[in-house]
C-alpha positions as CSV (number, residue, x, y, z in Angstrom):
1,M,16.7,7.5,-101.0
2,S,20.0,8.3,-99.4
3,H,22.8,6.9,-101.5
4,G,25.4,6.6,-98.7
5,N,27.7,9.2,-100.3
6,G,26.4,12.2,-98.5
7,E,23.6,13.0,-101.0
8,T,20.1,13.8,-99.7
9,D,17.2,12.7,-101.8
10,L,14.3,15.0,-102.8
11,W,11.8,13.4,-100.4
12,T,14.0,14.2,-97.4
13,L,14.4,17.8,-98.5
14,L,10.6,18.1,-99.0
15,V,10.0,16.8,-95.5
16,I,12.5,19.2,-94.0
17,V,11.0,22.2,-95.9
18,G,7.4,21.0,-95.0
19,L,8.3,20.7,-91.3
20,A,10.0,24.1,-91.3
21,G,6.9,25.6,-92.9
22,V,4.6,24.1,-90.3
23,T,6.8,25.3,-87.5
24,V,7.0,28.9,-88.9
25,L,3.2,28.9,-89.4
26,A,2.5,27.6,-85.9
27,R,4.8,30.1,-84.3
28,C,3.6,33.1,-86.3
29,F,-0.1,32.2,-86.3
30,F,-1.0,34.9,-83.8
31,F,0.7,37.6,-85.8
32,I,-1.0,36.7,-89.1
33,F,-4.4,38.1,-88.2
34,D,-5.0,41.9,-88.0
35,R,-7.5,41.9,-85.2
36,P,-7.0,40.3,-81.8
37,W,-9.0,37.2,-81.0
38,G,-9.6,35.1,-78.0
39,L,-10.4,31.6,-77.1
40,P,-14.0,30.5,-76.6
41,E,-15.3,30.3,-73.1
42,W,-15.3,26.5,-73.0
43,A,-11.6,26.5,-74.0
44,H,-10.8,28.9,-71.1
45,R,-12.6,26.6,-68.7
46,A,-10.7,23.6,-70.0
47,L,-7.4,25.3,-69.6
48,H,-8.0,25.6,-65.9
49,Y,-7.8,21.8,-65.7
50,A,-4.9,21.3,-68.1
51,P,-2.0,21.6,-65.5
52,A,-3.7,19.1,-63.1
53,A,-4.5,16.7,-66.0
54,A,-0.9,16.9,-67.3
55,L,0.6,16.4,-63.9
56,A,-1.7,13.4,-63.3
57,A,-0.8,11.9,-66.7
58,V,2.9,12.1,-65.8
59,I,2.8,11.2,-62.1
60,A,0.2,8.5,-61.9
61,P,2.1,6.0,-64.2
62,E,5.2,6.6,-62.1
63,I,3.4,5.7,-58.9
64,V,1.4,2.6,-60.0
65,M,3.7,1.1,-62.7
66,T,7.1,-0.6,-62.8
67,Q,8.7,-1.4,-66.2
68,G,5.4,-1.2,-68.0
69,H,3.5,-3.4,-65.6
70,L,1.2,-2.5,-62.7
71,V,2.7,-2.7,-59.2
72,S,1.8,-6.1,-57.9
73,T,2.9,-5.7,-54.3
74,W,2.1,-3.3,-51.4
75,Q,5.8,-3.2,-50.6
76,D,6.5,-0.2,-52.9
77,A,7.6,3.0,-51.3
78,R,6.0,5.1,-54.0
79,L,2.5,4.1,-53.0
80,Y,3.0,5.1,-49.4
81,A,4.8,8.3,-50.4
82,A,2.0,9.3,-52.7
83,V,-0.6,8.7,-49.9
84,A,1.5,10.8,-47.5
85,G,2.0,13.6,-50.0
86,A,-1.7,13.7,-50.9
87,A,-2.7,13.7,-47.2
88,Y,-0.4,16.6,-46.5
89,F,-1.7,18.5,-49.5
90,F,-5.3,18.1,-48.5
91,W,-4.5,19.0,-45.0
92,R,-2.3,22.1,-45.5
93,R,-2.5,22.9,-49.3
94,G,1.3,23.5,-49.5
95,V,3.3,22.2,-52.5
96,L,6.7,22.3,-50.7
97,G,5.2,20.5,-47.7
98,T,3.6,17.9,-50.0
99,M,7.0,17.1,-51.6
100,V,8.7,17.0,-48.2
101,A,6.0,14.7,-46.7
102,G,6.2,12.4,-49.7
103,M,10.0,12.2,-49.7
104,S,10.2,11.8,-45.9
105,V,8.1,8.6,-46.4
106,Y,9.7,7.4,-49.6
107,L,13.4,7.7,-48.7
108,P,13.4,5.6,-45.5
109,L,11.2,2.9,-47.1
110,H,13.3,2.8,-50.3
111,L,16.8,3.1,-48.7
112,A,16.3,1.1,-45.5
113,L,13.8,-1.6,-46.6
114,G,14.7,-1.6,-50.3
115,W,11.1,-1.1,-51.4
């Protein structure tokens, strides 16, 4: 336990040393082995979907939730912006155009109508 006078107890020191060891091991893992090694084929296939899955995991809650609750009204600019952005992406496949399309729908609805 910490005694309030600047002392650090043994448990805290052990945790710090343990976390440092795990960090060093994780960062040096690829240098420990003598021979090169690769990921299995299933892992390579899964990594192709990782960026899309991560993006969906971050973006989807921002679109359909407000303060931890599902959006309960259709008067939310994020919904229309997401539809416009998705439509542009499937039409032209451009990332910049997708952002411009989504923001061009979002900003007027949010600023002018307060959605």
